[in-house]
TORMAR-863957 format. One line per 4 residues: number of its first residue (from 0); their letters; for each residue y, x, z of N, C-alpha, C. Coordinates in nm, 3 decimals, padded with zeros to 5 digits. Layout:
BEGIN
NUM) a) Y/X/Z/Y/X/Z/Y/X/Z  ...;
//
This chain:
BEGIN
0) mari) 10.719/09.246/08.521/10.603/09.326/08.492/10.495/09.306/08.599  10.536/09.278/08.723/10.440/09.260/08.831/10.342/09.148/08.798  10.394/09.040/08.745/10.308/08.925/08.713/10.205/08.962/08.606  10.246/09.038/08.505/10.155/09.080/08.399/10.046/09.170/08.457;
4) llgv) 10.086/09.267/08.539/09.989/09.360/08.597/09.890/09.288/08.687  09.939/09.195/08.767/09.848/09.120/08.855/09.755/09.031/08.774  09.804/08.974/08.665/09.719/08.894/08.578/09.611/08.977/08.511  09.648/09.094/08.461/09.550/09.182/08.398/09.449/09.232/08.501;
8) agly) 09.496/09.261/08.623/09.405/09.301/08.731/09.303/09.191/08.757  09.348/09.067/08.755/09.256/08.954/08.772/09.153/08.946/08.660  09.196/08.974/08.537/09.101/08.975/08.424/08.996/09.084/08.442  09.038/09.202/08.487/08.941/09.309/08.511/08.848/09.273/08.627;
12) fmlg) 08.899/09.202/08.728/08.815/09.156/08.838/08.704/09.065/08.785  08.742/08.971/08.698/08.642/08.880/08.639/08.544/08.956/08.549  08.596/09.051/08.471/08.510/09.131/08.384/08.409/09.210/08.466  08.455/09.269/08.575/08.364/09.344/08.662/08.257/09.255/08.723;
16) aala) 08.297/09.136/08.767/08.200/09.043/08.825/08.098/08.999/08.719  08.146/08.975/08.598/08.055/08.934/08.490/07.958/09.047/08.454  08.008/09.170/08.449/07.921/09.283/08.419/07.818/09.303/08.529  07.860/09.289/08.654/07.766/09.302/08.766/07.657/09.196/08.757;
20) lhmg) 07.695/09.074/08.726/07.597/08.967/08.711/07.501/08.997/08.596  07.555/09.040/08.484/07.472/09.074/08.368/07.372/09.184/08.402  07.419/09.290/08.465/07.329/09.400/08.501/07.220/09.352/08.596  07.258/09.267/08.690/07.160/09.214/08.784/07.057/09.125/08.717;
24) liad) 07.101/09.040/08.628/07.009/08.948/08.561/06.907/09.020/08.473  06.951/09.128/08.407/06.856/09.198/08.319/06.795/09.320/08.387  06.834/09.347/08.513/06.781/09.459/08.592/06.797/09.592/08.519  06.914/09.612/08.458/06.946/09.736/08.389/07.083/09.780/08.439;
28) yrlg) 07.085/09.887/08.517/07.207/09.929/08.585/07.269/10.053/08.523  07.238/10.080/08.398/07.296/10.197/08.332/07.448/10.189/08.321  07.503/10.072/08.318/07.648/10.057/08.304/07.720/10.054/08.439  07.653/10.101/08.543/07.715/10.105/08.676/07.843/10.187/08.679;
32) vvya) 07.846/10.297/08.603/07.966/10.380/08.598/08.081/10.304/08.530  08.049/10.224/08.432/08.151/10.141/08.366/08.203/10.036/08.464  08.113/09.973/08.537/08.148/09.874/08.638/08.243/09.935/08.742  08.212/10.057/08.787/08.295/10.123/08.887/08.437/10.149/08.835;
36) higg) 08.449/10.188/08.710/08.581/10.214/08.653/08.658/10.084/08.625  08.587/09.979/08.591/08.653/09.849/08.577/08.715/09.809/08.710  08.637/09.826/08.819/08.687/09.789/08.951/08.799/09.879/09.000  08.780/10.010/08.986/08.878/10.104/09.041/09.006/10.113/08.961;
40) lgfl) 08.993/10.132/08.831/09.113/10.149/08.747/09.165/10.017/08.691  09.078/09.918/08.680/09.120/09.789/08.628/09.175/09.700/08.738  09.088/09.661/08.829/09.129/09.567/08.934/09.216/09.633/09.041  09.166/09.740/09.103/09.238/09.797/09.217/09.368/09.865/09.178;
44) algl) 09.365/09.956/09.080/09.485/10.030/09.044/09.593/09.937/08.989  09.555/09.851/08.896/09.656/09.761/08.838/09.706/09.660/08.941  09.617/09.615/09.029/09.659/09.524/09.135/09.756/09.589/09.231  09.729/09.715/09.266/09.818/09.787/09.357/09.954/09.812/09.293;
48) vgai) 09.955/09.857/09.169/10.082/09.880/09.099/10.158/09.747/09.085  10.086/09.641/09.052/10.150/09.509/09.044/10.212/09.468/09.177  10.141/09.496/09.287/10.194/09.463/09.419/10.318/09.546/09.452  10.315/09.674/09.413/10.432/09.760/09.435/10.551/09.706/09.357;
52) ylar) 10.528/09.668/09.231/10.637/09.616/09.150/10.681/09.477/09.196  10.592/09.404/09.260/10.631/09.275/09.317/10.723/09.297/09.437  10.691/09.397/09.519/10.774/09.429/09.635/10.904/09.495/09.595  10.901/09.573/09.488/11.019/09.644/09.439/11.038/09.616/09.291;
56) pdlg) 11.092/09.501/09.254/11.106/09.464/09.113/11.188/09.564/09.032  11.278/09.637/09.096/11.359/09.735/09.024/11.273/09.848/08.967  11.158/09.874/09.024/11.070/09.979/08.973/10.993/09.936/08.849  10.989/09.807/08.822/10.912/09.755/08.710/10.984/09.757/08.577;
60) sgif) 11.098/09.820/08.573/11.172/09.832/08.447/11.200/09.980/08.422  11.239/10.010/08.301/11.270/10.149/08.268/11.158/10.212/08.186  11.191/10.325/08.129/11.101/10.392/08.035/10.970/10.437/08.101  10.976/10.486/08.225/10.854/10.534/08.289/10.761/10.420/08.328;
64) awah) 10.818/10.308/08.372/10.735/10.191/08.405/10.663/10.139/08.280  10.736/10.130/08.170/10.674/10.080/08.048/10.576/10.181/07.988  10.608/10.309/08.001/10.514/10.412/07.953/10.384/10.403/08.031  10.394/10.391/08.163/10.273/10.378/08.244/10.193/10.254/08.204;
68) fwlh) 10.265/10.143/08.189/10.199/10.017/08.154/10.118/10.032/08.025  10.182/10.078/07.919/10.113/10.084/07.790/10.005/10.191/07.786  10.030/10.305/07.850/09.926/10.409/07.853/09.803/10.360/07.929  09.823/10.284/08.036/09.711/10.229/08.112/09.641/10.118/08.033;
72) migl) 09.720/10.032/07.969/09.662/09.921/07.892/09.578/09.972/07.774  09.615/10.084/07.716/09.540/10.141/07.604/09.431/10.235/07.655  09.465/10.319/07.752/09.372/10.420/07.800/09.248/10.365/07.868  09.262/10.260/07.947/09.147/10.207/08.020/09.041/10.147/07.927;
76) pvll) 09.076/10.062/07.831/08.971/10.014/07.740/08.906/10.128/07.660  08.986/10.228/07.619/08.928/10.342/07.547/08.828/10.414/07.637  08.865/10.438/07.762/08.774/10.502/07.857/08.647/10.419/07.874  08.662/10.289/07.892/08.546/10.203/07.915/08.452/10.201/07.794;
80) iglt) 08.508/10.200/07.675/08.426/10.207/07.554/08.350/10.339/07.551  08.420/10.448/07.578/08.355/10.579/07.578/08.245/10.589/07.683  08.272/10.542/07.804/08.170/10.546/07.909/08.049/10.460/07.873  08.074/10.345/07.814/07.963/10.259/07.772/07.877/10.332/07.670;
84) mtql) 07.940/10.398/07.576/07.865/10.471/07.474/07.783/10.584/07.535  07.839/10.654/07.635/07.764/10.764/07.697/07.638/10.712/07.766  07.643/10.590/07.816/07.529/10.534/07.888/07.427/10.469/07.794  07.468/10.442/07.671/07.379/10.373/07.577/07.343/10.462/07.459;
88) dafm) 07.310/10.586/07.487/07.251/10.679/07.389/07.344/10.725/07.278  07.473/10.735/07.305/07.566/10.796/07.210/07.656/10.889/07.290  07.593/10.984/07.361/07.664/11.060/07.462/07.782/11.139/07.408  07.761/11.221/07.306/07.869/11.310/07.261/07.989/11.234/07.206;
92) tght) 07.965/11.134/07.125/08.075/11.052/07.073/08.144/10.979/07.186  08.066/10.919/07.273/08.123/10.846/07.387/08.202/10.937/07.479  08.150/11.057/07.499/08.219/11.154/07.586/08.357/11.187/07.529  08.365/11.210/07.399/08.493/11.241/07.335/08.590/11.124/07.349;
96) iaii) 08.542/11.005/07.325/08.626/10.885/07.337/08.672/10.868/07.482  08.581/10.889/07.578/08.615/10.876/07.720/08.724/10.976/07.760  08.714/11.099/07.709/08.816/11.200/07.741/08.953/11.156/07.691  08.959/11.098/07.572/09.087/11.048/07.519/09.143/10.942/07.612;
100) gmvl) 09.059/10.849/07.656/09.104/10.746/07.750/09.152/10.805/07.881  09.079/10.907/07.931/09.119/10.971/08.057/09.254/11.040/08.045  09.278/11.105/07.931/09.407/11.172/07.910/09.520/11.069/07.908  09.499/10.958/07.839/09.602/10.852/07.836/09.628/10.800/07.977;
104) llvg) 09.523/10.778/08.055/09.540/10.730/08.191/09.613/10.832/08.279  09.581/10.959/08.261/09.648/11.062/08.339/09.797/11.070/08.306  09.830/11.067/08.179/09.972/11.069/08.140/10.043/10.944/08.195  09.976/10.831/08.192/10.032/10.710/08.250/10.054/10.723/08.400;
108) avaf) 09.959/10.785/08.470/09.974/10.806/08.614/10.092/10.898/08.644  10.111/10.999/08.561/10.227/11.088/08.577/10.356/11.007/08.558  10.359/10.921/08.457/10.478/10.838/08.434/10.504/10.746/08.553  10.399/10.686/08.608/10.415/10.601/08.726/10.471/10.680/08.844;
112) tinv) 10.416/10.798/08.866/10.461/10.881/08.978/10.606/10.923/08.962  10.643/10.964/08.841/10.783/11.000/08.816/10.873/10.879/08.841  10.831/10.762/08.795/10.907/10.640/08.815/10.931/10.614/08.963  10.827/10.621/09.042/10.839/10.589/09.184/10.919/10.696/09.259;
116) vtrt) 10.890/10.822/09.231/10.956/10.931/09.304/11.105/10.939/09.271  11.140/10.918/09.145/11.281/10.933/09.107/11.364/10.809/09.137  11.298/10.695/09.159/11.375/10.573/09.177/11.367/10.514/09.317  11.303/10.585/09.408/11.300/10.541/09.548/11.367/10.648/09.632;
120) rvdv) 11.417/10.606/09.743/11.485/10.698/09.833/11.438/10.669/09.973  11.410/10.772/10.047/11.370/10.758/10.186/11.485/10.805/10.272  11.531/10.719/10.360/11.636/10.757/10.453/11.572/10.815/10.578  11.611/10.937/10.609/11.560/11.004/10.728/11.674/11.013/10.826;
124) rv) 11.656/10.951/10.939/11.760/10.954/11.043/11.707/11.028/11.163  11.787/11.116/11.211/11.746/11.197/11.326/11.820/11.153/11.449;
//
């Protein structure tokens, strides 16, 4: 799973760079909020989770790992579509769509946290 997450993070990195270039070329920065979410939740979050799963491959399997993966893979594009709509004169519809994406991402984050907390152990020696 680490390889998939790192690959998808790379795709979001390229998408963010392309969007930044597009906004710069046309001098229209209304999609800056979309760009920020592509970078933060696409490139950084997925890259970090991929790195964690690369360091600890045992965490990349199981129901919570897969739940996080699919909720993030579905939730982020839904969020990005909603945010884009809010910035391009379809605020109420876009806002509703963005909220759905945010809920999916939050449930995915909960699944990731449960996965990490329940499957890692910290040895404390005194």
